[in-house]
N, C-alpha and C positions, 0 to 999 in steps of 0.2 A: 508677172509682178504686180501687186500694187503701185499706184504713185504715191510718192512721200512729200511733203511739204518739209523743208530744209531750214534751216536759218540760214542768216547771210554767211557766216563765216564755214557753215559745212558748203556751202555751193560755191563760194571762192575757192575752197581745197578741192573740191570736183572739177573745177573748170579751170584752174590754175591756168599755166601756158600751155597746156594741151602738146607739148612738143613731142609727146609720145603717140598721141592720135588715139588715146584710149577713152573719148569721151563716148560713151555708149548712146542708144536710143532711148533708155531708161535714164539716164544722166539729164538727157533733154527732157522728157517728160518730167521728172522730179522739178526741175526749172520751172517749166511752165505751171505745173500745179502748184508751188509756192509764190508764182507771180500773181494767182488769182487770190486776191486778199480776203479774209473773214471779214464777214459783215454781219448784222442783223438789225433789225427793228421790230418796235412792239407800238402799240396803241390804246388807249384804255376806250373799251366798247361799252363799257356800263360802270358809270361815277358809283362811287360810295363814301359816305362819311368817315373819316379818319379819326378813331379816337384820340384825343391827347391827353394825357394823365399826368404829364409833367411836362419839364423845360426842355427834354431830349429828343432827339430825331426819332421818328417811327416812320416803318415802312408805309407809304402811301397807298390806300384801299382803293378797289375796283376791278373790274375784271378786264385783264387785257388780251389782246390778240398779237399773234407772231406776225410779222412780214417778211419776207425774203432772208430765209436764214441760211448762211453758209458757215460753217465750222462755228457756229452758235446754237446754242437751244433755249427755247422758251416755253410758254405755257402749254403747246402741244406736247412736248415729250417731257417736260417737268413737272406738268399739273400744278405749276405753282403760277400765280397772276404777277407783274410787276418785277421780272426778273429776264436777264437776259444772261445765259452762261456760257464762257467759252470753252469748246469742246476740242479745239484743234492742238497742234503741237506744232513748232516749238513755241515759245513766250513771242507774245506782240505787244507792240505800241497801239493803243487805241486812242482813238479821236471821238469824242461822245458830244451828240447835240440832242438837247431835250426843249421841245417847246410845251407851254402847260397853259392853261385856265385854271383857275381855283375860286373860292368862295369860303369865308367863314360861315359857322352855323348861325351866330348872333353876335351882337354888339356893334362896336365901332373901333377905328384906329388900334387894329392889332397887328402887330409885327409878325408877320409869316417869314420862315426862310425853307428855301428847297435847295437839294442838294444830291448829290451822285453817291450812292454807297456803294463801296465794294468790298466783297469778301474775299480774302486770301486763303484760297482752301488749304496750301501746305501750313500756313499758320494757323487756321483754323480760327481766324479771326477777323474781324471786319471794321470799318469806319467810313463816315461820310469825308470824301475828300474836300479839303477848307477850300480850295482855289475852284471849287464848282458850285459853292454856295451864293445863292442871289436871294435878297431880302425885298419884301415890297409891304406897304402900308395897307393893309387890308381897312380901308374907311369903311366901307360898310360892307352890307352882305352881298353887295352886287358884285358879278364875276370878274375877275383881273385877269389879265395874262401875263406871260414871261416867257423868259428864256434861260437856259443854262448849257455852258460847255465844260468839258472837261476833256484831259488825257490821262492814260495811265498805262503802266505796264499790266499785262495778265500773264498767266500761266493757266495750264489746263485745268478746268473745274473751278477758277474765277469767276465771281459773276458781280453783275451791277443790277442795283434798285434804284428808283425814287424813293426819298425820304422827305418828310416835312415836318415843320416843328413850329409852334406859335410860342413866340418869344416872351410874351406877354402876360398870357394866363394859361389856362386851360380849354378855351372855346375850342372845339372840333374845327376840321378844316375839310372839304372836299376838291379832290382834284378833278376837275369836270372832265376836262379833255387832257390829254396827253399823248406826244409821240416821242419816241425815244430811236435813234439812230447812232449805231456803232461802226467803226471801219478799221480794222488793223492794219498795219503797217510792219514789215519785216524789220525785224534786229538784227 
């Protein structure tokens, strides 16, 4: 039988007080599988300019590479850059950390925002998490750095991407380097 990742409540029911002595080897293997947390990361290997057409968030362009995926899929399986998709079960609480460097195409003093976009597969909609958004003043076309963190509940097939926005005008943005890491916790 395949080992199964379970929710905290399902494990609690399985392992109750064990007064009947009915905890099976499979129950223990399921417990071990559940304790192996989901995680995944990706980074930009080839940067690309992100076209800014309005004052809304836009998915950051660039080619990404997956690193150490467990219950997440990324570019390798999805053939989509800048995306980490949760493929495990049950629901998890994820902490994400992103480090990045970026620059604007031209000009000075542009206010740029970056944030974690989360797509909810069951609702078929997504949005940038307000608590993940960081702003920086791109005073020139020089490369600047930053970081952001977020937490979110994910269900099977939900995914996360990095999005950018120029709040000043429509000057394009390039995310030169980026590293995204997410780790799930049992709920």
